[in-house]
PDB file as gemmi writes it, atoms N, CA and C in Angstrom:
CRYST1    1.000    1.000    1.000  90.00  90.00  90.00 P 1                      
ATOM      1  N   MET A   1      -3.352 -64.493  27.972  1.00  0.00           N  
ATOM      2  CA  MET A   1      -3.623 -64.326  26.558  1.00  0.00           C  
ATOM      3  C   MET A   1      -2.885 -65.379  25.736  1.00  0.00           C  
ATOM      4  N   THR A   2      -1.659 -65.707  26.114  1.00  0.00           N  
ATOM      5  CA  THR A   2      -0.893 -66.674  25.334  1.00  0.00           C  
ATOM      6  C   THR A   2      -1.415 -68.094  25.527  1.00  0.00           C  
ATOM      7  N   ASP A   3      -2.172 -68.347  26.587  1.00  0.00           N  
ATOM      8  CA  ASP A   3      -2.726 -69.676  26.800  1.00  0.00           C  
ATOM      9  C   ASP A   3      -3.802 -69.994  25.777  1.00  0.00           C  
ATOM     10  N   THR A   4      -4.505 -68.980  25.309  1.00  0.00           N  
ATOM     11  CA  THR A   4      -5.586 -69.209  24.357  1.00  0.00           C  
ATOM     12  C   THR A   4      -5.120 -69.143  22.909  1.00  0.00           C  
ATOM     13  N   MET A   5      -3.928 -68.590  22.657  1.00  0.00           N  
ATOM     14  CA  MET A   5      -3.428 -68.485  21.280  1.00  0.00           C  
ATOM     15  C   MET A   5      -2.695 -69.753  20.891  1.00  0.00           C  
ATOM     16  N   ASP A   6      -2.851 -70.126  19.649  1.00  0.00           N  
ATOM     17  CA  ASP A   6      -2.153 -71.289  19.119  1.00  0.00           C  
ATOM     18  C   ASP A   6      -0.654 -70.978  19.073  1.00  0.00           C  
ATOM     19  N   PRO A   7       0.197 -71.899  19.512  1.00  0.00           N  
ATOM     20  CA  PRO A   7       1.652 -71.632  19.514  1.00  0.00           C  
ATOM     21  C   PRO A   7       2.210 -71.330  18.124  1.00  0.00           C  
ATOM     22  N   ILE A   8       1.642 -71.899  17.085  1.00  0.00           N  
ATOM     23  CA  ILE A   8       2.131 -71.631  15.732  1.00  0.00           C  
ATOM     24  C   ILE A   8       1.881 -70.169  15.365  1.00  0.00           C  
ATOM     25  N   ILE A   9       0.708 -69.666  15.678  1.00  0.00           N  
ATOM     26  CA  ILE A   9       0.389 -68.261  15.383  1.00  0.00           C  
ATOM     27  C   ILE A   9       1.291 -67.346  16.199  1.00  0.00           C  
ATOM     28  N   LEU A  10       1.511 -67.704  17.446  1.00  0.00           N  
ATOM     29  CA  LEU A  10       2.370 -66.899  18.310  1.00  0.00           C  
ATOM     30  C   LEU A  10       3.802 -66.858  17.778  1.00  0.00           C  
ATOM     31  N   ASN A  11       4.317 -67.989  17.303  1.00  0.00           N  
ATOM     32  CA  ASN A  11       5.667 -68.026  16.742  1.00  0.00           C  
ATOM     33  C   ASN A  11       5.758 -67.205  15.462  1.00  0.00           C  
ATOM     34  N   VAL A  12       4.723 -67.232  14.635  1.00  0.00           N  
ATOM     35  CA  VAL A  12       4.718 -66.421  13.415  1.00  0.00           C  
ATOM     36  C   VAL A  12       4.729 -64.940  13.777  1.00  0.00           C  
ATOM     37  N   LEU A  13       3.961 -64.569  14.801  1.00  0.00           N  
ATOM     38  CA  LEU A  13       3.961 -63.169  15.242  1.00  0.00           C  
ATOM     39  C   LEU A  13       5.324 -62.757  15.787  1.00  0.00           C  
ATOM     40  N   TYR A  14       5.965 -63.634  16.561  1.00  0.00           N  
ATOM     41  CA  TYR A  14       7.310 -63.340  17.073  1.00  0.00           C  
ATOM     42  C   TYR A  14       8.305 -63.185  15.922  1.00  0.00           C  
ATOM     43  N   ALA A  15       8.223 -64.073  14.932  1.00  0.00           N  
ATOM     44  CA  ALA A  15       9.139 -64.007  13.796  1.00  0.00           C  
ATOM     45  C   ALA A  15       8.921 -62.729  12.992  1.00  0.00           C  
ATOM     46  N   ALA A  16       7.665 -62.340  12.787  1.00  0.00           N  
ATOM     47  CA  ALA A  16       7.368 -61.118  12.041  1.00  0.00           C  
ATOM     48  C   ALA A  16       7.864 -59.883  12.800  1.00  0.00           C  
ATOM     49  N   ALA A  17       7.643 -59.866  14.107  1.00  0.00           N  
ATOM     50  CA  ALA A  17       8.109 -58.731  14.904  1.00  0.00           C  
ATOM     51  C   ALA A  17       9.633 -58.676  14.916  1.00  0.00           C  
ATOM     52  N   GLY A  18      10.283 -59.819  15.030  1.00  0.00           N  
ATOM     53  CA  GLY A  18      11.743 -59.853  15.008  1.00  0.00           C  
ATOM     54  C   GLY A  18      12.302 -59.410  13.666  1.00  0.00           C  
ATOM     55  N   GLY A  19      11.677 -59.843  12.569  1.00  0.00           N  
ATOM     56  CA  GLY A  19      12.106 -59.412  11.241  1.00  0.00           C  
ATOM     57  C   GLY A  19      11.929 -57.923  11.043  1.00  0.00           C  
ATOM     58  N   GLY A  20      10.810 -57.404  11.516  1.00  0.00           N  
ATOM     59  CA  GLY A  20      10.583 -55.960  11.407  1.00  0.00           C  
ATOM     60  C   GLY A  20      11.585 -55.155  12.209  1.00  0.00           C  
ATOM     61  N   LEU A  21      11.868 -55.608  13.417  1.00  0.00           N  
ATOM     62  CA  LEU A  21      12.872 -54.925  14.240  1.00  0.00           C  
ATOM     63  C   LEU A  21      14.254 -54.990  13.606  1.00  0.00           C  
ATOM     64  N   THR A  22      14.587 -56.127  13.024  1.00  0.00           N  
ATOM     65  CA  THR A  22      15.885 -56.266  12.378  1.00  0.00           C  
ATOM     66  C   THR A  22      16.019 -55.302  11.214  1.00  0.00           C  
ATOM     67  N   LEU A  23      14.992 -55.217  10.383  1.00  0.00           N  
ATOM     68  CA  LEU A  23      15.030 -54.283   9.245  1.00  0.00           C  
ATOM     69  C   LEU A  23      15.111 -52.836   9.723  1.00  0.00           C  
ATOM     70  N   LEU A  24      14.375 -52.508  10.781  1.00  0.00           N  
ATOM     71  CA  LEU A  24      14.411 -51.153  11.317  1.00  0.00           C  
ATOM     72  C   LEU A  24      15.811 -50.798  11.822  1.00  0.00           C  
ATOM     73  N   PHE A  25      16.432 -51.704  12.571  1.00  0.00           N  
ATOM     74  CA  PHE A  25      17.762 -51.426  13.097  1.00  0.00           C  
ATOM     75  C   PHE A  25      18.820 -51.400  12.006  1.00  0.00           C  
ATOM     76  N   MET A  26      18.648 -52.212  10.954  1.00  0.00           N  
ATOM     77  CA  MET A  26      19.588 -52.154   9.833  1.00  0.00           C  
ATOM     78  C   MET A  26      19.497 -50.807   9.125  1.00  0.00           C  
ATOM     79  N   TRP A  27      18.285 -50.334   8.902  1.00  0.00           N  
ATOM     80  CA  TRP A  27      18.087 -49.037   8.255  1.00  0.00           C  
ATOM     81  C   TRP A  27      18.685 -47.927   9.135  1.00  0.00           C  
ATOM     82  N   LEU A  28      18.391 -47.979  10.419  1.00  0.00           N  
ATOM     83  CA  LEU A  28      18.899 -46.968  11.341  1.00  0.00           C  
ATOM     84  C   LEU A  28      20.423 -47.007  11.423  1.00  0.00           C  
ATOM     85  N   GLY A  29      21.000 -48.204  11.442  1.00  0.00           N  
ATOM     86  CA  GLY A  29      22.459 -48.334  11.488  1.00  0.00           C  
ATOM     87  C   GLY A  29      23.119 -47.758  10.248  1.00  0.00           C  
ATOM     88  N   CYS A  30      22.530 -47.999   9.069  1.00  0.00           N  
ATOM     89  CA  CYS A  30      23.095 -47.433   7.836  1.00  0.00           C  
ATOM     90  C   CYS A  30      22.998 -45.909   7.834  1.00  0.00           C  
ATOM     91  N   LYS A  31      21.882 -45.372   8.309  1.00  0.00           N  
ATOM     92  CA  LYS A  31      21.730 -43.911   8.357  1.00  0.00           C  
ATOM     93  C   LYS A  31      22.752 -43.285   9.310  1.00  0.00           C  
ATOM     94  N   MET A  32      22.920 -43.892  10.470  1.00  0.00           N  
ATOM     95  CA  MET A  32      23.870 -43.349  11.437  1.00  0.00           C  
ATOM     96  C   MET A  32      25.301 -43.473  10.920  1.00  0.00           C  
ATOM     97  N   PHE A  33      25.630 -44.602  10.284  1.00  0.00           N  
ATOM     98  CA  PHE A  33      26.980 -44.796   9.768  1.00  0.00           C  
ATOM     99  C   PHE A  33      27.251 -43.853   8.604  1.00  0.00           C  
ATOM    100  N   ASN A  34      26.228 -43.580   7.790  1.00  0.00           N  
ATOM    101  CA  ASN A  34      26.391 -42.658   6.665  1.00  0.00           C  
ATOM    102  C   ASN A  34      26.727 -41.249   7.152  1.00  0.00           C  
ATOM    103  N   ARG A  35      26.209 -40.880   8.301  1.00  0.00           N  
ATOM    104  CA  ARG A  35      26.525 -39.556   8.858  1.00  0.00           C  
ATOM    105  C   ARG A  35      27.915 -39.519   9.493  1.00  0.00           C  
ATOM    106  N   ALA A  36      28.410 -40.694   9.906  1.00  0.00           N  
ATOM    107  CA  ALA A  36      29.700 -40.738  10.593  1.00  0.00           C  
ATOM    108  C   ALA A  36      30.885 -40.729   9.629  1.00  0.00           C  
ATOM    109  N   VAL A  37      30.699 -41.203   8.413  1.00  0.00           N  
ATOM    110  CA  VAL A  37      31.807 -41.274   7.459  1.00  0.00           C  
ATOM    111  C   VAL A  37      31.817 -40.028   6.581  1.00  0.00           C  
ATOM    112  N   SER A  38      32.942 -39.810   5.898  1.00  0.00           N  
ATOM    113  CA  SER A  38      33.101 -38.582   5.110  1.00  0.00           C  
ATOM    114  C   SER A  38      32.646 -38.731   3.665  1.00  0.00           C  
ATOM    115  N   PHE A  39      31.948 -39.796   3.346  1.00  0.00           N  
ATOM    116  CA  PHE A  39      31.456 -40.001   1.984  1.00  0.00           C  
ATOM    117  C   PHE A  39      30.014 -40.481   2.046  1.00  0.00           C  
ATOM    118  N   ASN A  40      29.327 -40.384   0.905  1.00  0.00           N  
ATOM    119  CA  ASN A  40      27.941 -40.831   0.820  1.00  0.00           C  
ATOM    120  C   ASN A  40      27.930 -42.281   0.350  1.00  0.00           C  
ATOM    121  N   ILE A  41      27.360 -43.152   1.135  1.00  0.00           N  
ATOM    122  CA  ILE A  41      27.357 -44.576   0.827  1.00  0.00           C  
ATOM    123  C   ILE A  41      26.613 -44.844  -0.478  1.00  0.00           C  
ATOM    124  N   SER A  42      25.475 -44.212  -0.689  1.00  0.00           N  
ATOM    125  CA  SER A  42      24.678 -44.453  -1.897  1.00  0.00           C  
ATOM    126  C   SER A  42      25.438 -44.061  -3.161  1.00  0.00           C  
ATOM    127  N   GLU A  43      26.102 -42.922  -3.129  1.00  0.00           N  
ATOM    128  CA  GLU A  43      26.861 -42.480  -4.302  1.00  0.00           C  
ATOM    129  C   GLU A  43      28.021 -43.425  -4.594  1.00  0.00           C  
ATOM    130  N   GLU A  44      28.719 -43.850  -3.554  1.00  0.00           N  
ATOM    131  CA  GLU A  44      29.860 -44.742  -3.744  1.00  0.00           C  
ATOM    132  C   GLU A  44      29.421 -46.115  -4.259  1.00  0.00           C  
ATOM    133  N   LEU A  45      28.288 -46.601  -3.779  1.00  0.00           N  
ATOM    134  CA  LEU A  45      27.778 -47.868  -4.298  1.00  0.00           C  
ATOM    135  C   LEU A  45      27.354 -47.726  -5.754  1.00  0.00           C  
ATOM    136  N   GLY A  46      26.801 -46.579  -6.096  1.00  0.00           N  
ATOM    137  CA  GLY A  46      26.428 -46.313  -7.483  1.00  0.00           C  
ATOM    138  C   GLY A  46      27.630 -46.285  -8.417  1.00  0.00           C  
ATOM    139  N   LYS A  47      28.770 -45.842  -7.901  1.00  0.00           N  
ATOM    140  CA  LYS A  47      30.001 -45.807  -8.699  1.00  0.00           C  
ATOM    141  C   LYS A  47      30.646 -47.190  -8.814  1.00  0.00           C  
ATOM    142  N   GLY A  48      30.158 -48.161  -8.043  1.00  0.00           N  
ATOM    143  CA  GLY A  48      30.716 -49.504  -8.088  1.00  0.00           C  
ATOM    144  C   GLY A  48      31.867 -49.723  -7.137  1.00  0.00           C  
ATOM    145  N   ASN A  49      31.941 -48.948  -6.076  1.00  0.00           N  
ATOM    146  CA  ASN A  49      33.014 -49.079  -5.093  1.00  0.00           C  
ATOM    147  C   ASN A  49      32.808 -50.358  -4.275  1.00  0.00           C  
ATOM    148  N   ILE A  50      33.637 -51.350  -4.526  1.00  0.00           N  
ATOM    149  CA  ILE A  50      33.489 -52.653  -3.878  1.00  0.00           C  
ATOM    150  C   ILE A  50      33.790 -52.566  -2.385  1.00  0.00           C  
ATOM    151  N   ALA A  51      34.737 -51.732  -1.992  1.00  0.00           N  
ATOM    152  CA  ALA A  51      35.093 -51.610  -0.577  1.00  0.00           C  
ATOM    153  C   ALA A  51      33.907 -51.108   0.247  1.00  0.00           C  
ATOM    154  N   VAL A  52      33.168 -50.151  -0.287  1.00  0.00           N  
ATOM    155  CA  VAL A  52      31.996 -49.636   0.427  1.00  0.00           C  
ATOM    156  C   VAL A  52      30.918 -50.712   0.480  1.00  0.00           C  
ATOM    157  N   GLY A  53      30.779 -51.469  -0.590  1.00  0.00           N  
ATOM    158  CA  GLY A  53      29.807 -52.560  -0.590  1.00  0.00           C  
ATOM    159  C   GLY A  53      30.119 -53.608   0.459  1.00  0.00           C  
ATOM    160  N   LEU A  54      31.393 -53.952   0.591  1.00  0.00           N  
ATOM    161  CA  LEU A  54      31.792 -54.919   1.612  1.00  0.00           C  
ATOM    162  C   LEU A  54      31.602 -54.351   3.018  1.00  0.00           C  
ATOM    163  N   MET A  55      31.837 -53.067   3.181  1.00  0.00           N  
ATOM    164  CA  MET A  55      31.640 -52.427   4.482  1.00  0.00           C  
ATOM    165  C   MET A  55      30.161 -52.464   4.866  1.00  0.00           C  
ATOM    166  N   VAL A  56      29.277 -52.136   3.929  1.00  0.00           N  
ATOM    167  CA  VAL A  56      27.837 -52.160   4.201  1.00  0.00           C  
ATOM    168  C   VAL A  56      27.382 -53.593   4.470  1.00  0.00           C  
ATOM    169  N   MET A  57      27.929 -54.546   3.723  1.00  0.00           N  
ATOM    170  CA  MET A  57      27.582 -55.944   3.951  1.00  0.00           C  
ATOM    171  C   MET A  57      27.939 -56.360   5.380  1.00  0.00           C  
ATOM    172  N   GLY A  58      29.131 -56.016   5.837  1.00  0.00           N  
ATOM    173  CA  GLY A  58      29.537 -56.344   7.198  1.00  0.00           C  
ATOM    174  C   GLY A  58      28.680 -55.661   8.241  1.00  0.00           C  
ATOM    175  N   LEU A  59      28.336 -54.415   7.975  1.00  0.00           N  
ATOM    176  CA  LEU A  59      27.474 -53.667   8.893  1.00  0.00           C  
ATOM    177  C   LEU A  59      26.112 -54.333   9.018  1.00  0.00           C  
ATOM    178  N   LEU A  60      25.510 -54.692   7.896  1.00  0.00           N  
ATOM    179  CA  LEU A  60      24.182 -55.297   7.919  1.00  0.00           C  
ATOM    180  C   LEU A  60      24.206 -56.695   8.530  1.00  0.00           C  
ATOM    181  N   ILE A  61      25.238 -57.466   8.234  1.00  0.00           N  
ATOM    182  CA  ILE A  61      25.339 -58.798   8.839  1.00  0.00           C  
ATOM    183  C   ILE A  61      25.505 -58.679  10.352  1.00  0.00           C  
ATOM    184  N   GLY A  62      26.347 -57.760  10.798  1.00  0.00           N  
ATOM    185  CA  GLY A  62      26.549 -57.578  12.235  1.00  0.00           C  
ATOM    186  C   GLY A  62      25.291 -57.151  12.961  1.00  0.00           C  
ATOM    187  N   ILE A  63      24.577 -56.191  12.403  1.00  0.00           N  
ATOM    188  CA  ILE A  63      23.334 -55.735  13.037  1.00  0.00           C  
ATOM    189  C   ILE A  63      22.297 -56.852  13.009  1.00  0.00           C  
ATOM    190  N   GLY A  64      22.221 -57.565  11.891  1.00  0.00           N  
ATOM    191  CA  GLY A  64      21.257 -58.662  11.788  1.00  0.00           C  
ATOM    192  C   GLY A  64      21.515 -59.757  12.805  1.00  0.00           C  
ATOM    193  N   ILE A  65      22.761 -60.115  12.988  1.00  0.00           N  
ATOM    194  CA  ILE A  65      23.097 -61.149  13.978  1.00  0.00           C  
ATOM    195  C   ILE A  65      22.793 -60.652  15.386  1.00  0.00           C  
ATOM    196  N   ALA A  66      23.152 -59.419  15.675  1.00  0.00           N  
ATOM    197  CA  ALA A  66      22.934 -58.881  17.023  1.00  0.00           C  
ATOM    198  C   ALA A  66      21.450 -58.820  17.370  1.00  0.00           C  
ATOM    199  N   VAL A  67      20.648 -58.272  16.465  1.00  0.00           N  
ATOM    200  CA  VAL A  67      19.209 -58.161  16.750  1.00  0.00           C  
ATOM    201  C   VAL A  67      18.558 -59.539  16.723  1.00  0.00           C  
ATOM    202  N   GLY A  68      18.995 -60.398  15.796  1.00  0.00           N  
ATOM    203  CA  GLY A  68      18.429 -61.741  15.730  1.00  0.00           C  
ATOM    204  C   GLY A  68      18.688 -62.538  16.992  1.00  0.00           C  
ATOM    205  N   LEU A  69      19.891 -62.439  17.526  1.00  0.00           N  
ATOM    206  CA  LEU A  69      20.199 -63.132  18.779  1.00  0.00           C  
ATOM    207  C   LEU A  69      19.424 -62.542  19.944  1.00  0.00           C  
ATOM    208  N   THR A  70      19.278 -61.239  19.949  1.00  0.00           N  
ATOM    209  CA  THR A  70      18.540 -60.593  21.033  1.00  0.00           C  
ATOM    210  C   THR A  70      17.075 -61.030  21.035  1.00  0.00           C  
ATOM    211  N   VAL A  71      16.464 -61.015  19.860  1.00  0.00           N  
ATOM    212  CA  VAL A  71      15.064 -61.422  19.768  1.00  0.00           C  
ATOM    213  C   VAL A  71      14.932 -62.921  20.041  1.00  0.00           C  
ATOM    214  N   GLY A  72      15.833 -63.708  19.455  1.00  0.00           N  
ATOM    215  CA  GLY A  72      15.756 -65.162  19.624  1.00  0.00           C  
ATOM    216  C   GLY A  72      15.953 -65.605  21.062  1.00  0.00           C  
ATOM    217  N   LEU A  73      16.903 -65.012  21.738  1.00  0.00           N  
ATOM    218  CA  LEU A  73      17.143 -65.389  23.124  1.00  0.00           C  
ATOM    219  C   LEU A  73      16.090 -64.820  24.064  1.00  0.00           C  
ATOM    220  N   GLY A  74      15.394 -63.786  23.622  1.00  0.00           N  
ATOM    221  CA  GLY A  74      14.320 -63.215  24.438  1.00  0.00           C  
ATOM    222  C   GLY A  74      13.066 -64.059  24.445  1.00  0.00           C  
ATOM    223  N   LEU A  75      12.975 -65.061  23.556  1.00  0.00           N  
ATOM    224  CA  LEU A  75      11.784 -65.900  23.506  1.00  0.00           C  
ATOM    225  C   LEU A  75      11.771 -66.965  24.596  1.00  0.00           C  
ATOM    226  N   ASN A  76      12.883 -67.184  25.236  1.00  0.00           N  
ATOM    227  CA  ASN A  76      12.925 -68.234  26.281  1.00  0.00           C  
ATOM    228  C   ASN A  76      12.198 -67.833  27.516  1.00  0.00           C  
TER     229      ASN A  76                                                      
END                                                                             
């Protein structure tokens, strides 16, 4: 099947699937982390808590790098 598909279209499909997986895992990671801590992340961000914002930023960057590397290295 991949022999008949244009490589550009195939790369766009891989990028879209990787982006979707990354967003899914980021959402899932935030939900799981929200259950693990003793405060509500959404409420604390609404109050302007910078520490919670930095924690969420680190969480999302870490998950994004992990899933991005997994998808990227899986293309070889």
